N, C-alpha and C positions, 0 to 999 in steps of 0.2 A: 502490596499486593494489590490486584484488581479484583474486586469480589465477581466471583461467578455465578450465572443465573442459577435461581433454586433449580434444584430436581424437578420438582413440581412442575416448575414452569416449562421445564425443557420437553418433558414428558408429554404435557398439555399440547406444547408447541409442534411434535413431531406427531402427535395424535390429529390436530387441526390441519397439517400439513397432509398428511394421509386420507383424511377423512373428505379433504377439498379435492383431492385427487383420484379418490374412489368414485366423489358425486359426478366430478365431471365427466369420468369415464362413462358413466350410468346414464349421464345426462344425454350425453350423444348418442351413446346404443339404443335408449328408448326413443329418442327424435328420428334416428332411423328406423328403426321399426316403427313408429308409428306412420313415419313418410309411406314407406310401403305399404302399411295396410290401408291408407287413403288412398293408394295410387291405385293397387288392387279393386277396392270397393269403386272407384271411380271406371274404373277399366270394365268390371264387369258390368256396372250401372250401361256405360254404352253398351254392351253388347247384348242387353236386355233390348234398349233403344232401336239397335240393329234389326234384333229379330222381333220386334213389334213391326216394324217398318216392313220388313220382306212377308210378315203374313200380311198384312193389310196393304199391298202394292196390286194393284187389278187394272185390266185395261179395257177400255169401252170399243163397240164396234169397229172404230174407227181405230183403234190401235193406240189411242192416247192414254198415258198413265194415269192413275191416281190412285190418291188412298182412299180404301171402302171404309176403315175407320180410323179416323183421328188419334193420334197420340195423348194420354190423357193428361199429360205432365204440359201444364199451363205455360211454363215458361217459354216452349217451342213456339207459343202465338205471342209471344210479345217480344217487339221490335229489340235487335241487338242486346238481347238478355243476357247473353253468354251461354245458351242451350240451342244448337243448331243440327238438322241434316238436312241432306242433300244426295240425289239419286242422279248419277251420271249412265250414259251409255254411250261409251267408246270415251271420246272425249265432251261429247254434247251434254250440257246440263239440261235434265227434263224435269226435276220437280226439285224444290227448296221448301225447307219452313219459313213459314211468316216472319219466325223471328230473324233471320237473314234479309227480310225486306227487299231490298235492288241489289244487294251486293251475293257474291258466290263464294264458295270455297274452293281454293287452288289445291286439288287433290293431286300430290305425285304420282307419276306415270309410274312407279314401282308398286304404289298402293292399291293402284287399277287392276294390275297386273298379277298381283299376288294370290294364287291361291288359296282361299282361307281368311281369317281375320287377321289385321293388319294394324296395331297402333304406330300413331306417328304424331309428329309435332307440326301446328300449323298456323297461319296468322288469320285471323279472322277480322271482320269489322272493327272499324278503328283501331287494326292494328294489335285486337286481343289476340294473347299467346294462348293455343289452342290444343287440347289432347283429343287425339281423334283417333275412332278406330272405323276402317274400310273393309268392306267384305265384297268379292268379287261373287256374282248370282250370276244362271244363265237362264234367262226366262223366254219361254216359247209366246212369240207375238207373231199373230197371221201363221205365215209359213215358214217363219225363221225362227232359228234361235241364236239370241242375242245377249252379249254381256253386258249386265250392270253392275254397276260399282253404287253400293250404300253405303253412305257414310254417317256417322253420329259424332259430334264435338260437344267439349265443354269448356268453359273457359280457365284456363290454369290457376286464374287468379283466386277462385272459390276453392281450390286444395290448399294453395298459398292460407289465405285466411284460416282454414282451417287447423294449419301447421303453427300459426303465430299464436292462435288461441290456445294450442297445447302447449305452447313453447312457454306463453307467460303462466299457466297453471302449473307447468312440470317445473319452471323456476323458484313459483313459490312452495309447492312441495319439497323442492330439493333443498332450499333454504330453511323451511322448517325440520326437516330431513337432518339437515346438518348441525343444528344447534340442538336436536334431542341428542344425536352423537354425539357431539360436543360435550353436552353434560353427562351422558353416562359415562363419556371416556373421564370426565373432573372426578365422577364418585368413583369409577375403578381404580383411577391412581392414587385418588385419597385412600382408600379400602386397603391397596395395594402398599402404600407409603406407613398407613398407621405402624405398623412395626419398629418404624424407625424414629416417630412422635415418641412413641414408647421408651425406647431406648436415650430420646433426650430429656425425657421426665427423669429416665431413672438415672441417666447422670447427672442432674440437677439436684435428684435427692442424694444422690453419693456425695455429691460435694458440700452439701448442706447438714448433712444428718451425720456423716463421717461414716457413713457404710463403709468396708472394704471393698466389695464387689459388687457387680450385676449380676442377679440371681431372676430366676422367672424362666418362663416357657416362652420360646421365641421360635419363629420361623427358620428352617435349615439354613436358609441362607444370612438371615440376621444373626443365629446362634452362632456361626461362626466369626463374626462381626465382635460378637459380644465376647466370646473367646479369647480374640485377642484382646481386646482392651483390658479383660481380665488380666490376662498376663503381663502386659505393660504394666496396670498397676501392682502387681505381687511383685514384680522385676524393681520397679522403680520403691516400693514399701522396703523391699529388700536392699537396695544399695543404699537407701536413706537410713537405715537401721546399722549398714555397716557403717559405714562415714560416721552417723555418731558414735559408735563404739568405738571407732578408732580416736576418735578426737576424744572421747573419754579417757581411752587408754593411755594417749599420749601425755593426757593433763595429769594421770595419775601419774604417769612415769617420771613428768618433771617435778614431782613434789620433794622427792627423794632428792635430787640435784639442788634443791630451790633450800629444802631444809637444812642441806650440809654446809650450801655457801652462808644462810643466817648465822649458823651457828659459828661459821669461820668469821663472819663479821663480828658477831658479840666477843671472840677472842679476839680479835685484833683491836676493839674497843678497848677491853682490857690493857691488852698492852699499849694501848696511849696512840695507838697509829689511828687516829679518827678520821683524816682525810681520805684515805684507803678505803676504811670500814663504813665511810658515808657515800663513795662511790657505789661501794657492790652494795648498801643499802637500795641506793637509787635504782640499779639494775633489777636487783630481787622484786622490789616494788614496778618496775616496769613490765619483767617477765610474768608478775599475778595478774596485771592486768589485760595481757595478752592473753592468758590463761583462760583469766574470766570471760574477755571477748570473746574469744572462739568459741568456747563452751555454750554460751550462751546464743551464735549463731546457730551451731549445730543443734541445738536443742530447738530451735525454731521452727515450727511446723509448715506456715506457709499456703499457700495455696498448689504448689505445685508436688508436695510430699502427701501427708496426712491431711484431708480435706476439712477445712474449717467451719465451725458452724457459725451460726448469725448471732450475733450475740447486740444485746440491747445497747445502743451508745450511750445513752442519757445515766441509765442506771451504773455502766461501769464506770464512766467519768466521774458521777456522784461520790462512789465509793473510793475512788482514787485520791478525790480532794479531801475527803474524811481523811485519809493515810495523811496527806499530807501535811494537815492543819495540826498533827500529832509532832510533826519534826520541828526542830528548832526555827523559832519565826513563822512558823508556818500558820499559827493562827491570829497573827497580827496581820496578817493580809489580807482583802477584802477578795473573795475568789467568788466571780459573776459568771453562773453556768446558764448560758441560754441555747440549749439544744431540745428540740420537738421530742418528746417521747416516744413516737413511734419511727424513728430513724433506725433501723439494724445493718450492720456492718456485716461484713466475712473475716473474721478475725478468731483465731484461739484466742481464750482468755488468758492465758499464759503470757503469750505474746503480745497483747494487747497492752496488758501490765508492764512488760519490759519497756515497750514503744514509749507509750503515754506517762507511765510513770517518770522514765528518764525527762520527757519534756517539761511534764511538771515541777520536779524537782528542779531542772535549769532555771524555771521561771519562779521557783521559791526562793534560791538562791538570791537571785539576781534583782527582782522587784521592788520596788520600795513601799508601795501601798494597795495595789490590785494586780489583777491578774482576769482576764476575760477569756473565756471558752464559748465558741458558738460553731454552729454546723447547720450546712443547710444539705438537702439532699435533692437532685434531680433523679430522673430514671435510671442513671447511667453511673453517675458520679457522684460520689459524698464528700464535700469539703470541711474540713473542720480546722480552725482558725485557733492556736492560742497564741494571747497577745500580752504582755506583761509591759510597766511601766518603767523598767530599771533604765541602766545608763544608754543600753545599745551596744551595738557594736558598727566599728566603721565599715563602709561597703567593701575595701581592699582586704578585709580580714572576715567575710561571712566564711567563705570557704575553710579558711584556717581552724574554724570551731566544730566542724565534721572532720577532721584529721584525728586519727590515732594518738591519744596521751596531749594531745592538744589543749594549752589552758592559757586564755588571756589575762587571767589575775591569779597567781599563786596565793594569793591571799584567802582567795574563797578555798572551802574545803572540795574536795574531789579527786577522782582519777583523771579527768579528761576524756575518759571514752565513752561518757554516757551518750552524747549525740550522735559520736561515731557507731556505736552501737545501733542504736534508732535509726541511722539510715540505712546500714546493713540489714537489718530486721525489715525495712521497707522496700528492699531492694527485693528481699527472697519474695515478698507477695507481691510486687509488681506495681507498688504504690509510690507516688512522687510525694517529697518532702521539697519545699521551697521556703526559704528564709529571708527576710527584708528586714533592714534596720533604719531608721531615723535617728542621728545621734542627739542623746538625751530625751527621745521618745521611744524608747525602749525596744526590744526585740518580737518580731512576729514570725511563728512558724505556721505553716498551710500545708496542709498533709490533704493529699489529693487521693482518696480512695474509688478507685474504678471497680463498679460493680460488676460481678462474673457473671451476674444470671446468664443464662444460655438464651439467646436471642430466640423470638417465635421462630417456629418450626421453618428451617429452609429447602425444607422435602418438599 
């Protein structure tokens, strides 16, 4: 099944999208507000210019208009500076700022006839885009009262420069703010997911220390999950206990029929019916082996029922080798143990002794001179190899030695169930057993113990 992205990454990704969306909306809104602010400020400035021109407009004795007080802003005196003013009487231009030089502003007729101030867009010298304010006033010159239109204009590119500068600063500010918000979201998510991290650690402790349930104070949302996990554990332990009890009851119930059959076999031997008695004895031995095998598997704890403790591989294997040396021919074999002392594996001690006791006992029976046991460990897998120098097994018969009650050589003492039981126990743990052999070069058993340490928090 394809791995899903971690909950932490999903939340931070969703937070990142939300932050980007909000900051984009805020950026557009602030840009709009600033543009309105700058535009209003520019219009207010044009209004001041128009007011100054109105207050400075005078006429000489011949009726010629002039400004008795020049505008203080020097930009009106610099040609094509982007700041201009102009006075019209009707359609005629009577006064212009020096900045217009030999040009004039084409004031729309609607602006000239509008009572009050009017904002409009004009085209200035060199096709400069201008924003202008026009105000119509009536001035009495000589004996007549004539309408005058006073126009003040500025280059809209000046406003655009302010907006561009503001945009650049605002982008930097939004980027910094986004980074800060994203970091804050990461911290918030990390704090919020800590209870899940604690559950992960507690489950790992539950497995390695053989505790029976999760305990401790958890937030309400996590507490419900913990209660469900504890419920599953209790149900699994109960089901396992019932299964073991039934297996034990079954074995106990079979003892009486087997004992009766054994008594009948002895009676047949006494009567001289040896062939029938031997057949019954063979079936009795087979039933005894089946019962022993099922009881062994039923007692296996594995990693799915009671949680196994970690055991030191080197020390446990050394004790088993010591036991093997006390068995027939065990002391004549050169037991070569090459296992680092810092390797720990997930195994119940009793199950470990069942598995590797059978494996080493098989090597003891078939080995000529030496048995090698070595191991290596990686973060996820521990590989244990047991190799003997016996006659080996033909490749086509390797599967046979894992079958129930199968024995390749009847002259060697044994039930034929040792490696079969070993395979069953390893299956309960989820471990793998690989057997390989070369004729006349011994048998090699490779056990792959996949570490069940919980991965770093996927939250």
